[in-house]
C-alpha positions in Angstrom: 155.0 158.8 75.6 158.3 158.5 78.5 156.8 154.9 79.5 156.9 153.9 76.4 160.2 154.6 76.2 161.1 152.9 78.9 159.9 149.8 78.6 161.1 150.0 75.3 164.6 150.2 76.9 164.2 147.5 79.3 163.2 144.7 77.0 166.3 146.7 74.9 168.4 145.9 77.7 170.6 142.2 77.0 169.1 142.5 73.2 170.0 145.2 72.0 171.0 143.7 68.5 166.7 142.9 68.2 166.6 147.0 69.6 169.4 148.9 68.9 169.5 153.0 69.7 169.5 154.2 65.9 166.2 153.0 66.5 165.8 154.9 68.7 166.8 157.5 67.7 164.6 157.5 65.4 160.5 157.6 67.1 159.5 160.4 67.8 156.3 161.5 68.9 153.8 164.4 66.9 150.4 166.3 66.8 148.7 164.7 63.7 145.8 164.3 61.9 145.2 161.3 64.3 145.6 158.6 60.7 147.6 156.0 62.2 148.7 155.7 66.1 152.1 154.4 64.0 153.4 155.6 60.8 156.5 155.1 58.9 158.1 158.6 57.8 161.3 158.7 55.3 163.2 159.4 58.6 161.8 157.5 61.1 158.4 156.3 62.9 156.2 159.1 64.6 153.9 158.1 66.9 150.4 160.6 66.4 149.6 161.6 69.3 146.0 162.8 68.1 145.1 158.9 67.1 142.4 157.3 70.3 144.8 154.2 70.8 147.1 156.6 71.3 145.5 159.0 73.5 143.7 156.3 75.1 147.2 154.7 76.0 149.0 157.8 77.4 145.7 158.7 79.5 145.0 155.2 80.6 149.0 154.2 81.2 149.0 154.4 84.5 145.8 151.8 85.6 146.4 149.8 82.3 150.4 148.9 81.4 148.9 146.7 78.7 148.0 150.2 77.1 151.9 150.9 77.3 153.1 147.6 75.6 150.2 148.4 72.3 152.8 150.9 71.6 155.6 149.8 72.6 154.4 146.2 69.6 153.3 148.5 67.6 156.5 150.5 67.6 157.8 147.7 66.6 156.8 146.5 63.7 156.6 149.9 62.3 160.6 148.7 62.4 160.9 145.8 60.8 159.4 147.3 58.5 161.3 151.2 58.0 164.7 149.3 58.7 165.9 146.6 56.2 168.2 145.3 58.6 165.0 144.2 60.8 163.9 140.7 59.4 161.0 138.6 60.1 162.8 136.6 62.4 163.5 139.7 64.8 160.5 140.7 65.2 158.7 137.8 66.0 161.6 136.6 68.7 160.9 140.9 70.1 157.1 139.9 70.2 158.7 136.7 72.1 160.7 138.4 74.3 158.2 141.7 74.7 155.7 138.6 75.3 157.2 136.7 78.4 158.7 140.1 80.0 155.1 141.6 80.2 154.1 137.8 81.8 157.1 138.8 84.2 155.6 142.3 85.1 152.5 140.9 85.4 153.1 139.3 88.2 155.4 141.1 90.3 
């Protein structure tokens, strides 16, 4: 989960309006029933460590960082649903920035 948090923090630098510290502070990981990789709760987002996609991301993140990016993307989409102040335009801007960042990271 630290790798997902680090990627979100990297994407936040210089673009704090798209991803505030408040939003990141309201993402937690728990072992649930494996029903959804990211769920929306009243007090924030829950990443389910028992979900097969989350498990794969945690197991493979060092050999294939796209798994981490997948989770980061799912988290932002869930933030858009949870937070009224995050708009669909904000989400589109985040994903465009995320894609450009990922492309640059993979070309290193």
